[in-house]
C-alpha positions in Angstrom: -7.3 -1.7 4.8 -3.8 -3.0 4.2 -1.0 -1.5 6.3 2.5 -1.1 5.0 3.9 -4.1 6.9 1.2 -6.4 5.4 1.7 -4.9 1.9 5.4 -5.3 2.0 5.1 -8.9 3.1 2.5 -9.6 0.4 4.5 -7.9 -2.3 7.5 -10.0 -1.6 5.4 -13.2 -2.0 5.1 -12.2 -5.6 8.7 -11.0 -6.2 10.5 -13.0 -8.8 13.8 -11.4 -10.0 17.5 -12.3 -10.0 18.9 -12.1 -6.4 15.5 -11.5 -4.9 15.8 -11.2 -1.1 19.6 -11.2 -1.3 20.2 -7.5 -1.2 19.6 -6.9 -4.9 18.5 -3.3 -4.8 19.4 -2.6 -8.4 16.4 -4.5 -9.9 13.7 -2.8 -7.8 15.4 0.6 -8.1 15.3 0.3 -11.9 11.7 -1.0 -11.9 10.7 2.0 -9.7 12.2 4.4 -12.2 10.5 2.7 -15.1 7.1 2.7 -13.4 7.3 6.4 -12.4 8.3 7.1 -16.0 5.1 5.3 -17.2 3.0 7.6 -14.9 4.7 10.6 -16.3 4.0 9.4 -19.8 0.3 9.0 -19.1 0.1 12.5 -17.6 2.1 13.9 -20.5 -0.4 12.4 -22.9 -3.3 13.9 -20.8 -1.8 17.3 -21.5 -1.4 16.5 -25.2 -4.6 14.6 -25.8 -7.0 15.8 -23.2 -6.1 19.5 -22.7 -4.6 18.7 -19.3 -7.6 16.9 -18.0 -7.2 13.3 -16.8 -10.2 11.3 -18.0 -11.6 8.2 -16.2 -9.7 5.6 -18.3 -6.4 7.4 -17.9 -7.0 7.8 -14.2 -7.6 4.0 -13.9 -4.4 3.3 -15.8 -2.5 5.7 -13.6 -3.9 4.1 -10.5 -2.5 0.7 -11.7 0.9 2.2 -12.4 0.9 3.8 -8.9 0.3 0.2 -7.6 3.3 -0.9 -9.5 5.3 2.0 -8.0 4.2 0.9 -4.5 5.3 -2.7 -5.3 8.8 -1.6 -6.3 9.0 0.6 -3.2 8.2 -2.4 -1.1 10.8 -4.5 -2.9 13.4 -1.8 -2.7 12.7 -1.4 1.0 13.0 -5.1 1.6 16.3 -5.4 -0.3 17.8 -2.5 1.7 16.5 -3.9 5.0 13.9 -1.1 5.6 10.3 -1.5 6.8 8.0 0.6 4.6 6.1 1.7 7.7 9.3 3.2 9.1 10.1 4.9 5.8 6.6 6.4 5.7 6.6 7.5 9.3 10.1 9.1 9.0 9.0 10.9 5.9 5.9 12.4 7.6 8.0 13.4 10.6 10.6 15.1 8.3 7.9 17.0 6.4 6.1 18.0 9.6 9.3 19.4 11.0 10.0 21.3 7.7 6.5 22.8 7.8 6.8 23.8 11.4 10.2 25.5 10.5 8.5 27.1 7.4 11.0 25.3 5.2 8.7 23.2 3.0 9.8 25.3 0.0 13.4 25.4 -1.1 16.2 23.0 -2.1 18.3 20.4 -0.3 17.6 17.4 1.9 18.6 19.1 5.1 16.2 22.0 5.3 
């Protein structure tokens, strides 16, 4: 199993874009938005073409897009000086605290 630290390091070995490793957060942020859009498109077409079911081929395609999302998260974390493992750990802590306070539902970052 690959951990986030290993994944982030491995992802950056394949990173080729302008200003890579120099704090260029714009490129990976735009890539992240694009890849999440591709996932949404595939799910939208499952609603249109498969009656809301996600068939095996579409699932496989979505899994590949999720990998691309993960890659862009790794690149964005790197460009902003974050460790993916810290981001993931802090997210779980935040959500656990929200659940304990019965504030999972609702709006706003500071629930």
